[in-house]
Every structure is written in structure tokens, then in C-alpha cells.
Phi, psi and omega in degrees: 000321180299321179297322179297316179298316178299320177298318179298316179299317180296317180295320180293333183265002182301323182276357182281141177259341178273161181286137179296143179273117182301324180294317179295321178297318179297319179298316179297319179295316179298318178297318178300311180299318179298316180295320179295318177298321176296318179298316179298314180298318178297318179299318180291321182287336182251015182302326180296328175298315178301313182298320178302315180293320178299316180292328176292332182284354181059236185274350181273077182255019181286348179255019181243134187223145173241134173265129189221139179281133177242127179295134180282160175301150177301143177091355177282155179289337175250153183268325186225141175241135179271127183232139174274134177251144174233185181061037185294129176202162181249130185207131177051042176080008180228152171269140180233154174212162180249132180299126180273352173206167179276125178299143179283326190248017179224096189292339183276356181242151176215164178309135180094348177291140178266129179229156172280140171231155182248129187297334180279003178241358180296151181246349175187164171215157175198160168217160182250125181228122181052042177076008180245145176275123174254130188082224177057040184299328179292322178293314181298320179299315179292324178298326178298336182276350179271142177308140185306326181295340182255351186299313182301315178299313181297319179297319177297319177300317179297313179300324178291330179294328182260000000 
């Protein structure tokens, strides 16, 4: 997620002719990190809302997702990779989800693997209802950073991924 934010900053500054101010960049990064931490805290605090909707959906849980941190392999430049899980269910005292994509930085996992997740570590949740993202605050936050003229296209791309 941090890499995405840096990419957004770089793209936004492409048209600039002056040199970027390192102090201003640090302020933007700190603000980004604070917002992401708020989103994570909110996701954990509202997880029961997500579960109520998931339970109402009965067996059709393919449109419900949890964003979860996966520890990267040793020696990677990043420590944690955020992965969306689908197929969310509770079984034998644990929550499980299925990786919706193959982690880039965790060689022992691949798309479709079933993993245990802990509700106090989720970083976001969302479900799709009538073509709209409910929850997904991290996605919405990042979409706000994209120029308005490109948001609709990017949101459609995101919906197609899920």
C-alpha cells in the first residue's frame, strides 16, 4: 500500500517543474500513514457489521472480502503485504479466507490458498452490493488521490478485479 501511495505522489508531481520539498513529502507520507491506521482501526471496530451482512448473504459469500496483512518472506524490502481474502467463513473456532490473488512477497502462498485470519489484524473489509463497494475504505481513500477524471474508470477496474 505504501508503494501505491508513493506512486500516486510521483504521478501527481510529474507536471511540476520545481524540485519536490522533502519536508512536504514527509508530511504527506505521515498523513497517509495516519489515515491508513484509522481505516484499519475502523475495519476492526466494525467487523461485526461486515459479519451481519455476510450471514444475511447465506452461502453466497463470493462478494465479501477481508483485507489482511501477510508477512513477507525474509529478505524482502517490505515486511508485510496486504492481500484481499474471499470465501470468508468461520469453522472450528477460526475465521478462514481464500487468497484472491498470489502474494508478490510470500513465495509459500498462492491465489486460492485457504488461510486463517484474526479479526484483530484485519486492515479493511468490503462487500459488493448492486455493483457498489460497501466498506472498502482503503480503496475509497486511494481513489480520492486519483484525478477525478480517472476515478470512474479506476473504480470499474477495481470492481472487475473482485
